[in-house]
N, C-alpha and C positions, 0 to 999 in steps of 0.2 A: 866937213860938217854934216851930220845926220839929224834929220828932224823926224820924229815919230808923231803921227797924228792918230788920235783915238776918238772914235765916235761913241758917245754914250746915249742910250735911249732915254727919252723922257718917259717916266712911268707915273701912274697915278692909281687911285682907287675909285670904285663906284660903290654907292650904298643906296638903299631904299628901305622904306618902312611900309609894311603891309598892315592896313587897319580895316576894321569893319566898316562897311559902307554907311550903315545907319548909326553907328556909334564910333566915330573916328578916334575916340580916346582909347578904344580897345585894340591893342596890337594883336595880330594873328600870327600864330606860329605854325610850322609844318609845311609851308609852301615850298615849291621847288622852282627856282629861277635859273634858266640857262642863259649864258652870255655868248653872243656870236660876234665875230668881226664883220662889221658892215662894209664889205669890200667895194660895193658900188656907191656907197654914200647916200642912199635914198631913205635911210632911217626906218626901213622895213626889213623883216626877216624874209629872205629869199632862199631858194633851194641850195644855191651854191655857196652860201655863207659858211664860214668855218666855225665849228663849235670850239669855244675857248675853255669852257668849264661851267660849273654850277656855282652860284653865289652861296656862301656859307652863312648860316644863321648865327650872328655874333651875339645877339641877346634876343629876347622874346620879340618876334615881329620885325627884327632889324636884320637885313641881309647885306652882305658886303663881299666884294672881290677886290683883292689887292694886286699890286704889281702889274697892271695892264699897261701896255705900251700906248703912247699918245696916239689917238685916232678916234674913229667913229665905231660905235657898237650898237648892236640890236639886242634887246633883252626880250625874252619869251618866258612867260609863266607856264611851266609845263603842266601843272595841275593845281587845282585849288586846295585849300587847307584839308578838305575831306578826302582828297585823292582822286576826285573825279575830274576828267578832262573837260574844260569849258570850250565849247565851240568858238565863242567870241575871242578866245585867247589863242586860237590856233592860227598858224600862218596859212596864207592862201593855198599853197600847194597841198597842205594836209587836208583842208576842206574839200579840195577837188578830188583827192583820193577817196575820201569818205563817200562823196556823191557817187563815184564809180563803183565802189563796193556795194552800196545800197542798191544801185541799179542792177547789179549782178544777182543780189539776193532776191530781187523781185521776179526773176526768171523762174517760172513754175517748174518744180521737180515732178517727175512722173509719180503717179499715185499707186500704181500696181507694178508687180514684177514684169507683166507682159508689156507695159508701156515703157519700161526701161530698155 
């Protein structure tokens, strides 16, 4: 007698609706949401989390990602509707990198050829 066991993964979907803060009845289109596997389960986007993909816009202002395995996920809005990166939407590691870049930019460059 032979018994074959098959494991099936439980899958599901995630969806969200992006609306105007001041006029919640207005759905906003054109946003980009990335979904990451929340490997440590802290609910925050960390440097080591695996990018699973971007949520597709299924209708105006409604974003969805299908066939995700059961588990925890972190969502990050990559840019706002106008395409500008919002600092409050950035993960901590990205904010730290920007601080380092700005500090390097503050280093004065020589003004004349002789100073170079």
